[in-house]
C-alpha positions as CSV (number, residue, x, y, z in Angstrom):
1,M,0.0,0.0,0.0
2,E,1.4,3.4,-1.0
3,L,0.3,6.9,-0.3
4,R,-0.8,7.3,-3.9
5,H,-3.3,4.5,-3.4
6,L,-4.8,6.4,-0.4
7,R,-5.0,9.6,-2.5
8,Y,-6.8,7.7,-5.3
9,F,-9.3,6.2,-2.8
10,V,-10.0,9.6,-1.1
11,A,-10.5,11.3,-4.5
12,V,-13.1,8.7,-5.6
13,A,-14.8,8.7,-2.1
14,D,-15.1,12.5,-2.2
15,V,-17.1,12.6,-5.5
16,L,-18.3,9.0,-5.7
17,H,-17.6,9.0,-9.5
18,F,-14.5,7.4,-11.1
19,G,-14.6,9.7,-14.1
20,R,-14.6,12.9,-12.2
21,A,-12.0,11.6,-9.7
22,A,-9.7,10.7,-12.6
23,R,-10.0,14.1,-14.1
24,S,-9.2,15.8,-10.7
25,L,-6.1,13.5,-10.4
26,D,-5.1,14.2,-14.0
27,I,-5.0,10.5,-14.9
28,A,-7.2,8.2,-17.1
29,Q,-10.1,6.4,-15.6
30,P,-9.0,2.8,-16.3
31,P,-5.7,3.1,-14.4
32,L,-7.6,4.6,-11.5
33,S,-10.1,1.8,-11.4
34,Q,-7.3,-0.7,-11.5
35,Q,-5.5,0.9,-8.6
36,I,-8.6,0.9,-6.5
37,R,-9.1,-2.8,-7.3
38,R,-5.6,-3.6,-6.2
39,L,-6.1,-1.7,-3.0
40,E,-9.3,-3.7,-2.3
41,Q,-7.5,-6.9,-3.0
42,E,-4.7,-6.0,-0.7
43,L,-7.1,-5.1,2.1
44,G,-9.4,-8.1,1.4
45,V,-12.6,-6.0,1.5
46,D,-14.7,-4.1,-1.0
47,L,-14.5,-0.3,-0.4
48,F,-17.2,0.6,-3.0
49,H,-20.6,-0.7,-4.2
50,R,-20.4,-0.3,-8.0
51,T,-23.5,-0.3,-10.3
52,N,-24.0,1.0,-13.8
53,R,-25.6,4.1,-12.5
54,R,-23.8,5.0,-9.1
55,V,-20.9,4.3,-6.8
56,E,-21.4,4.1,-3.0
57,L,-19.0,3.5,-0.1
58,T,-19.4,0.3,1.9
59,D,-19.2,0.3,5.7
60,A,-15.6,-0.8,5.4
61,G,-15.0,2.0,2.9
62,R,-16.4,4.6,5.2
63,A,-14.2,3.5,8.1
64,F,-11.1,3.3,5.8
65,L,-11.8,6.8,4.6
66,V,-11.4,8.3,8.1
67,E,-8.0,6.6,8.5
68,A,-6.8,7.4,5.0
69,R,-7.5,11.1,5.4
70,A,-5.7,11.0,8.8
71,T,-2.7,9.2,7.3
72,L,-2.4,11.7,4.4
73,A,-2.7,14.6,6.8
74,Q,0.1,13.2,9.0
75,A,2.3,12.6,5.9
76,E,1.7,16.2,4.9
77,R,2.7,17.4,8.4
78,A,5.8,15.2,8.4
79,R,6.9,16.7,5.0
80,D,6.3,20.2,6.3
81,V,8.3,19.6,9.5
82,V,11.2,18.1,7.5
83,T,11.2,21.1,5.1
84,R,11.1,23.6,8.0
85,A,13.8,21.8,9.9
86,A,16.0,21.9,6.8
87,R,15.5,25.7,6.7
88,G,16.3,26.0,10.5
89,E,12.7,26.9,11.5
90,V,12.1,24.0,13.9
91,G,14.2,21.9,16.2
92,H,16.4,22.3,19.3
93,L,19.5,24.5,19.6
94,I,22.1,24.3,22.4
95,V,23.8,27.6,22.8
96,G,26.9,28.3,24.9
97,H,27.5,31.7,26.3
98,M,29.6,33.8,28.6
99,A,28.0,35.5,31.6
100,S,28.1,39.0,30.1
101,A,25.9,37.9,27.1
102,E,23.0,37.7,29.5
103,F,23.1,41.5,29.9
104,T,24.5,42.7,26.5
105,V,23.5,40.3,23.8
106,F,20.4,38.2,24.8
107,P,18.1,41.2,25.6
108,R,18.4,42.4,22.0
109,L,18.7,39.1,20.0
110,L,16.4,36.7,21.8
111,P,13.1,38.5,21.3
112,V,13.8,38.9,17.5
113,F,14.9,35.2,17.2
114,R,11.8,33.9,19.1
115,K,9.5,36.0,16.9
116,R,11.0,34.7,13.7
117,H,11.5,31.1,14.9
118,P,8.8,30.3,17.5
119,S,9.1,26.5,17.0
120,V,12.8,26.4,17.8
121,E,13.6,25.3,21.4
122,L,16.7,26.9,23.0
123,T,18.9,25.5,25.7
124,F,21.6,27.7,27.2
125,Q,24.9,26.7,28.8
126,L,27.2,29.1,30.7
127,L,30.7,28.3,29.4
128,G,34.1,29.9,29.1
129,V,35.8,30.6,25.7
130,R,37.9,27.5,25.6
131,E,35.0,25.3,26.7
132,Q,32.8,26.7,23.9
133,L,35.4,26.2,21.2
134,Q,36.0,22.6,22.3
135,M,32.3,21.7,22.5
136,L,31.7,23.3,19.1
137,H,34.3,21.0,17.6
138,E,32.7,18.0,19.4
139,R,29.3,19.1,18.3
140,Q,28.0,19.2,21.9
141,I,26.7,22.8,21.3
142,H,25.4,24.3,18.1
143,A,26.4,28.0,18.6
144,G,28.3,30.1,21.1
145,F,28.6,33.7,22.3
146,L,32.2,34.5,23.3
147,R,34.7,37.3,23.2
148,L,37.2,37.6,20.4
149,P,39.7,36.6,19.3
150,A,38.6,33.1,18.3
151,N,40.9,32.2,15.4
152,D,39.7,28.8,14.3
153,P,39.3,28.1,10.5
154,A,36.9,25.2,11.2
155,L,34.4,27.6,12.8
156,T,32.3,30.4,11.4
157,V,32.8,33.5,13.5
158,K,30.6,36.6,13.2
159,T,31.0,39.8,15.2
160,I,27.6,40.9,16.7
161,L,28.7,43.5,19.3
162,R,31.5,45.9,19.9
163,E,32.1,47.4,23.3
164,A,34.2,50.4,24.4
165,L,37.2,49.6,26.6
166,V,37.2,51.6,29.8
167,V,40.1,52.2,32.2
168,V,39.2,52.1,35.9
169,R,41.5,53.8,38.3
170,H,41.5,54.5,42.0
171,G,40.1,57.9,42.9
172,T,38.4,59.8,45.7
173,W,35.0,61.2,46.1
174,S,34.5,65.0,45.9
175,R,33.4,66.6,49.1
176,E,30.1,67.7,47.6
177,S,29.2,64.2,46.4
178,L,30.2,62.5,49.6
179,A,28.2,65.1,51.6
180,A,25.0,64.5,49.5
181,L,25.3,60.7,49.7
182,A,26.1,60.7,53.4
183,A,23.2,63.0,54.2
184,R,20.7,60.6,52.6
185,F,22.2,57.6,54.3
186,S,22.1,59.5,57.6
187,R,18.5,60.4,57.2
188,L,17.5,56.8,56.3
189,A,19.5,55.3,59.2
190,G,17.9,57.7,61.6
191,L,14.4,56.8,60.5
192,S,15.2,53.1,60.7
193,L,16.7,53.5,64.2
194,A,13.6,55.4,65.4
195,A,11.4,52.6,64.1
196,V,13.5,49.9,65.9
197,V,13.5,51.9,69.1
198,A,9.7,52.4,69.0
199,T,8.8,48.7,68.3
200,G,11.5,47.5,70.8
201,S,10.2,49.7,73.5
202,Y,6.7,48.5,73.1
203,N,7.7,44.8,73.1
204,A,10.0,45.3,76.2
205,W,7.2,47.0,78.1
206,A,4.8,44.2,77.1
207,Q,7.3,41.6,78.4
208,L,8.2,43.4,81.6
209,G,4.9,45.0,82.7
210,A,6.5,47.0,85.5
211,L,9.5,49.4,85.7
212,S,11.0,47.5,88.6
213,R,11.5,44.4,86.4
214,L,14.0,46.4,84.4
215,W,16.7,45.9,87.0
216,S,15.4,42.9,88.8
217,T,15.3,40.4,85.9
218,T,17.9,39.1,83.5
219,Y,15.7,40.3,80.6
220,G,15.7,43.8,82.0
221,Q,19.4,43.9,82.7
222,V,20.2,42.8,79.1
223,L,17.7,45.4,77.9
224,I,19.6,48.2,79.9
225,V,22.8,47.2,78.2
226,K,21.1,47.3,74.8
227,L,19.7,50.7,75.5
228,A,23.1,52.0,76.5
229,I,24.6,50.7,73.2
230,V,21.7,52.3,71.2
231,A,22.4,55.6,73.0
232,V,26.0,55.5,71.9
233,L,24.9,54.7,68.3
234,V,22.4,57.6,68.3
235,W,25.2,60.0,69.6
236,L,27.6,58.9,66.8
237,G,24.9,59.3,64.2
238,A,24.2,62.8,65.5
239,V,27.9,63.8,65.3
240,N,27.9,62.6,61.7
241,R,24.7,64.4,60.9
242,Y,25.3,67.7,62.6
243,V,29.1,68.1,62.7
244,L,30.9,66.2,60.0
245,L,28.4,66.6,57.1
246,P,28.2,70.4,57.3
247,R,32.0,70.5,57.0
248,L,31.9,68.5,53.8
249,A,29.1,70.5,52.2
250,T,29.3,74.2,51.1
251,T,26.9,75.0,54.0
252,R,29.1,75.1,57.2
253,T,26.2,75.2,59.7
254,A,23.6,72.6,60.3
255,R,20.1,73.9,60.8
256,G,16.9,72.6,62.3
257,V,15.4,71.5,65.6
258,G,17.6,68.4,65.6
259,A,20.8,70.4,65.1
260,R,19.9,72.8,67.9
261,A,19.0,70.0,70.3
262,F,22.3,68.2,69.5
263,H,24.5,71.3,70.0
264,M,22.7,72.1,73.3
265,S,23.3,68.5,74.5
266,R,26.9,68.6,73.4
267,L,27.5,71.9,75.2
268,A,25.9,70.6,78.4
269,L,27.9,67.3,78.3
270,F,31.3,68.5,77.0
271,G,31.4,72.3,77.3
272,P,32.4,74.7,74.6
273,S,34.3,73.4,71.5
274,R,38.1,73.9,71.6
275,G,38.6,74.3,67.8
276,A,38.3,72.1,64.8
277,P,40.1,68.7,64.9
278,S,43.2,68.2,62.8
279,A,41.9,65.1,61.0
280,P,40.1,65.8,57.7
281,A,36.3,65.6,57.8
282,Q,36.3,62.7,55.2
283,S,38.6,60.5,57.4
284,R,36.5,61.2,60.5
285,L,33.3,60.4,58.7
286,V,34.7,57.0,57.6
287,G,35.9,56.3,61.1
288,Y,32.6,57.2,62.6
289,V,30.6,55.1,60.1
290,T,32.8,52.1,60.7
291,T,32.4,52.4,64.5
292,E,28.6,52.7,64.0
293,A,28.6,49.4,62.0
294,L,30.4,47.6,64.8
295,I,28.1,49.0,67.4
296,G,25.1,47.9,65.3
297,L,26.4,44.4,65.4
298,A,26.5,44.7,69.2
299,V,22.8,45.8,69.2
300,F,21.9,42.7,67.1
301,A,23.8,40.5,69.6
302,C,21.8,42.0,72.5
303,T,18.5,41.5,70.5
304,A,19.4,37.8,70.1
305,L,20.2,37.5,73.8
306,L,16.9,39.1,74.7
307,G,15.2,36.4,72.7
308,E,16.9,33.7,74.8
309,V,15.9,35.3,78.2
310,T,12.4,36.3,77.3
311,P,10.2,35.7,80.4
312,G,8.2,32.5,80.5
313,R,4.5,32.1,80.3
314,H,3.7,31.6,84.0
315,V,5.9,34.3,85.6
316,A,4.6,36.0,88.7
317,F,4.1,39.4,87.1
318,E,1.5,40.6,84.7
319,R,2.4,40.8,81.0
320,R,0.6,42.2,78.1
321,T,-0.2,40.2,75.0
322,T,2.3,40.8,72.2
323,T,0.8,38.5,69.6
324,H,0.5,40.1,66.1
325,V,-2.8,38.2,65.5
326,A,-5.8,40.5,66.4
327,P,-8.1,38.8,68.9
328,V,-11.4,37.6,67.5
329,A,-14.5,38.1,69.6
330,R,-16.0,34.7,70.6
331,F,-19.3,34.4,72.4
332,G,-20.1,31.8,75.0
333,T,-20.9,31.4,78.6
334,G,-20.0,34.6,80.4
335,G,-20.1,36.9,77.4
336,P,-17.6,37.5,74.6
337,R,-14.0,36.2,75.0
338,A,-10.9,36.7,73.1
339,G,-9.6,33.8,71.0
340,T,-8.4,32.8,67.6
341,V,-9.5,29.2,67.3
342,T,-12.6,27.2,68.4
343,P,-12.1,23.4,68.4
344,P,-15.0,21.2,67.8
345,P,-16.6,19.3,70.8
346,G,-14.6,16.4,72.0
347,D,-15.0,13.5,74.4
348,A,-14.2,14.3,78.0
349,A,-13.7,10.7,79.1
350,R,-11.1,10.2,76.4
351,G,-9.6,13.5,77.3
352,R,-9.2,12.3,80.9
353,A,-7.2,9.3,79.6
354,V,-4.9,11.7,77.7
355,F,-4.5,13.8,80.8
356,T,-3.5,10.7,82.7
357,R,-1.1,9.5,80.0
358,L,0.7,12.8,79.9
359,Q,1.0,12.8,83.7
360,C,-0.4,16.4,83.9
361,A,-1.5,15.8,87.5
362,T,2.1,15.9,88.6
363,C,2.0,19.6,88.1
364,H,-1.7,20.6,88.2
365,A,-4.2,20.2,91.0
366,A,-7.4,18.8,89.4
367,P,-10.4,19.7,91.8
368,G,-12.8,16.9,92.4
369,E,-10.5,14.2,90.9
370,S,-8.8,11.3,92.5
371,F,-5.3,12.1,91.3
372,A,-2.4,12.2,93.7
373,A,-1.3,15.7,94.9
374,P,1.0,17.5,92.5
375,T,4.7,17.0,93.2
376,R,6.0,19.7,90.9
377,P,5.1,23.4,90.6
378,G,2.2,24.3,88.4
379,P,-1.1,26.3,88.6
380,S,-4.3,24.7,89.7
381,L,-6.9,23.9,87.1
382,A,-9.8,25.2,89.2
383,G,-12.0,27.4,87.0
384,I,-10.0,26.8,83.8
385,G,-13.1,25.5,82.1
386,A,-14.5,29.1,82.1
387,R,-11.8,30.1,79.7
388,H,-12.3,30.0,75.9
389,P,-11.4,26.7,74.3
390,G,-9.0,28.5,71.9
391,E,-7.1,29.7,75.0
392,L,-6.9,26.1,76.3
393,V,-5.4,25.0,73.0
394,E,-2.8,27.7,73.1
395,S,-2.0,26.9,76.7
396,I,-1.2,23.3,75.8
397,L,0.7,23.9,72.6
398,N,2.4,27.2,73.0
399,P,5.1,27.3,75.8
400,N,4.8,31.2,75.9
401,A,1.1,31.4,76.2
402,Q,-0.2,33.3,79.2
403,I,-3.4,31.6,80.3
404,L,-2.9,30.8,84.0
405,D,-1.1,32.8,86.6
406,G,0.8,31.3,89.5
407,P,4.1,29.6,90.3
408,G,4.0,27.9,86.8
409,Y,6.8,26.8,84.5
410,S,9.5,29.4,84.8
411,D,13.1,29.1,85.9
412,A,15.1,31.8,87.8
413,S,15.7,33.7,84.6
414,G,12.0,33.8,83.7
415,R,12.4,31.3,80.8
416,S,9.6,28.7,80.3
417,I,10.2,25.1,81.3
418,M,6.8,24.1,80.1
419,P,6.8,20.5,78.8
420,D,6.5,20.4,75.0
421,Y,3.4,18.3,74.0
422,R,3.4,19.2,70.3
423,D,4.9,15.8,69.2
424,K,2.9,13.8,71.7
425,L,-0.6,14.7,70.8
426,T,-2.8,13.9,67.8
427,V,-5.4,16.5,66.8
428,A,-8.2,14.2,68.1
429,E,-6.4,13.8,71.4
430,L,-5.9,17.6,71.7
431,I,-9.7,18.1,71.1
432,D,-10.6,15.5,73.8
433,L,-8.1,17.0,76.3
434,V,-9.6,20.5,75.8
435,E,-13.1,19.0,76.4
436,Y,-11.9,17.4,79.6
437,L,-10.3,20.7,80.8
438,R,-13.6,22.5,80.2
439,T,-15.2,20.4,82.8
440,F,-13.3,22.4,85.4
441,D,-15.7,25.3,85.2
442,G,-15.3,26.5,88.8
443,A,-18.9,25.4,89.6
444,G,-17.8,22.5,91.7
445,S,-18.0,19.9,88.9
446,S,-15.1,17.4,88.6
447,G,-13.3,16.0,85.7
448,A,-15.9,13.2,85.4
449,G,-18.6,15.9,85.4
450,P,-21.1,16.3,82.6
451,P,-21.6,13.7,80.0
452,A,-19.0,13.8,77.2
453,R,-20.0,15.4,73.9
454,G,-19.2,13.3,70.9
455,R,-17.6,14.6,67.7
């Protein structure tokens, strides 16, 4: 079977007339009839019903017509792909290039190439000059972008870009340029430092809760050291802003409320100035900025240390909530309560079994239950059932949650020693445990209290 047999068959099937089909194919009718007969003999079926007056397709002919047309269409597509590939319009190109081509050559050439040859797939490899030349010889890449010279008679080299050669030498900034840049940097650094001080002050007050904790706790003592370092940093920044920068710029005097406040503070602390220093303003500015950078590292170190000595969740002083999640109003017994999650109802009986397995009674007194007296410090569970279920979930899973007050889980530094239950509880067990804790509602009911609510 050849493609021409399929073309003959489709031509006859389209017009259902051998004479007209022969004329469309530009051949005589007898050869056409013979070719159709040979096709039918090869297939072993009749493709047409022939009478003296008409020609009709058989069922087999109609089925074969669909496949014949698909085969001819696929053959036409194959021929088109081969022709386009020979012209370089389809296929896959592997291109080697140097790093600089990504910024100088590709932004201009790639959009044009992809528009002209949308069916060509490109793969890029970052290579040096020698690697590209070797891989071109070994036919591992099809083209390469490299810097000349590339004297190789076996390769076709075309120049696509010429760049000017620039000599770079060591130089110094002018006083005006340095003053303008330093002024912008000083303004940005001052605003950033003000934001850090504002947020840090709020978080510190939320953690401490009382001024006396500033010198009576490890957290407060580290905070004092950090504040002293920040004060030094602020002073150095003010010297840069209001003393050194005016000497670099054409304006010799700093103006503004900040400048006046700085000069008054400087006069009160150190007295009148005794003349200009001998060192150039540029050198002093570099020295001050370097010192500020080192002091900034000390501030970061203090911040990290504060994170390690943050007071625990059951310390003996009141702390404000510092969570960034806005409380959501929840309504239940006793009116609205703050919370961010409401677990579904659980099974109090199964929750009591979880309470026993985790040995929670060694730290918590459970009113109305038959557990042994606690042997370790921990707040009583009396009345905990009146709290919102979301708070109970947070109390179990978050070591820093502040739900119950009392001796609690805090060491001498105020750090939490709360047992970590996150890897010991499934979600279902957590829901049951919360349901069990809700039975301690302060109304005299015990852990066995009201019937468990199913899920």
